[in-house]
C-alpha positions as semicolon CSV with decimal commas, in nm:
position;residue;x (nm);y (nm);z (nm)
1;M;0,322;1,799;1,535
2;S;0,546;1,510;1,444
3;V;0,715;1,293;1,702
4;P;1,095;1,246;1,680
5;Q;1,181;0,926;1,491
6;Q;1,349;0,754;1,787
7;E;1,057;0,829;2,018
8;L;0,807;0,707;1,759
9;N;1,016;0,393;1,717
10;R;0,999;0,319;2,092
11;D;0,630;0,408;2,102
12;I;0,543;0,166;1,820
13;K;0,739;-0,116;1,986
14;Q;0,550;-0,054;2,309
15;L;0,221;-0,038;2,116
16;I;0,298;-0,379;1,963
17;I;0,362;-0,524;2,309
18;D;0,059;-0,360;2,474
19;S;-0,198;-0,414;2,200
20;L;-0,101;-0,778;2,150
21;G;-0,043;-0,870;2,514
22;L;0,321;-0,972;2,465
23;E;0,420;-0,947;2,830
24;D;0,723;-1,176;2,787
25;I;0,919;-0,916;2,590
26;S;1,020;-0,553;2,624
27;A;1,064;-0,282;2,359
28;Q;1,441;-0,339;2,375
29;D;1,387;-0,703;2,271
30;I;1,235;-0,600;1,937
31;E;1,491;-0,510;1,670
32;D;1,395;-0,231;1,427
33;D;1,446;-0,459;1,128
34;Q;1,314;-0,779;1,288
35;T;1,034;-0,935;1,083
36;L;0,710;-0,901;1,278
37;F;0,532;-1,201;1,125
38;G;0,623;-1,566;1,083
39;E;0,985;-1,644;1,170
40;G;1,053;-1,307;1,331
41;L;0,833;-1,197;1,620
42;G;0,579;-1,464;1,526
43;L;0,273;-1,245;1,481
44;D;-0,022;-1,370;1,274
45;S;-0,306;-1,215;1,073
46;V;-0,523;-1,156;1,381
47;D;-0,230;-0,973;1,541
48;A;-0,199;-0,765;1,222
49;L;-0,562;-0,656;1,250
50;E;-0,529;-0,567;1,618
51;L;-0,204;-0,382;1,559
52;G;-0,355;-0,195;1,264
53;L;-0,648;-0,082;1,476
54;A;-0,418;0,023;1,760
55;I;-0,202;0,228;1,522
56;Q;-0,507;0,395;1,366
57;K;-0,641;0,485;1,709
58;R;-0,310;0,603;1,857
59;Y;-0,191;0,811;1,562
60;G;-0,523;0,911;1,406
61;I;-0,434;0,773;1,065
62;K;-0,633;0,558;0,826
63;I;-0,495;0,223;0,715
64;D;-0,645;0,067;0,405
65;A;-0,631;-0,308;0,472
66;D;-0,699;-0,379;0,105
67;A;-0,419;-0,161;-0,033
68;K;-0,143;-0,367;-0,195
69;D;0,138;-0,196;-0,004
70;T;-0,024;-0,221;0,341
71;R;0,138;-0,558;0,406
72;N;0,481;-0,405;0,335
73;H;0,426;-0,136;0,599
74;F;0,386;-0,409;0,860
75;T;0,712;-0,586;0,771
76;N;0,905;-0,455;1,072
77;V;0,919;-0,167;1,320
78;A;1,129;0,048;1,085
79;S;0,869;0,017;0,805
80;L;0,585;0,097;1,048
81;V;0,770;0,406;1,172
82;A;0,821;0,523;0,812
83;F;0,454;0,457;0,732
84;V;0,321;0,646;1,038
85;T;0,561;0,934;0,975
86;A;0,450;0,962;0,611
87;R;0,081;0,946;0,701
88;Q;0,116;1,209;0,974
89;A;0,293;1,440;0,731
90;A;0,025;1,394;0,464
């Protein structure tokens, strides 16, 4: 059963906050197209690993850390939502 896009969007934002301990911000503070790493939200490679594990656990999907396109899926919330939706449909 797939989750509506908007709900999944909110859920992923909350997952980012919860799994990375970002208590200073709320889901509303994260823009869908805001870059998650570097200049954007400021996440780093350790955060990427933790977030990847949290997404795998929450949504029951496999993320191949070595795949060339994996980094692109973690660009922003919108790309993560698209990735999770595609994987759930597969």
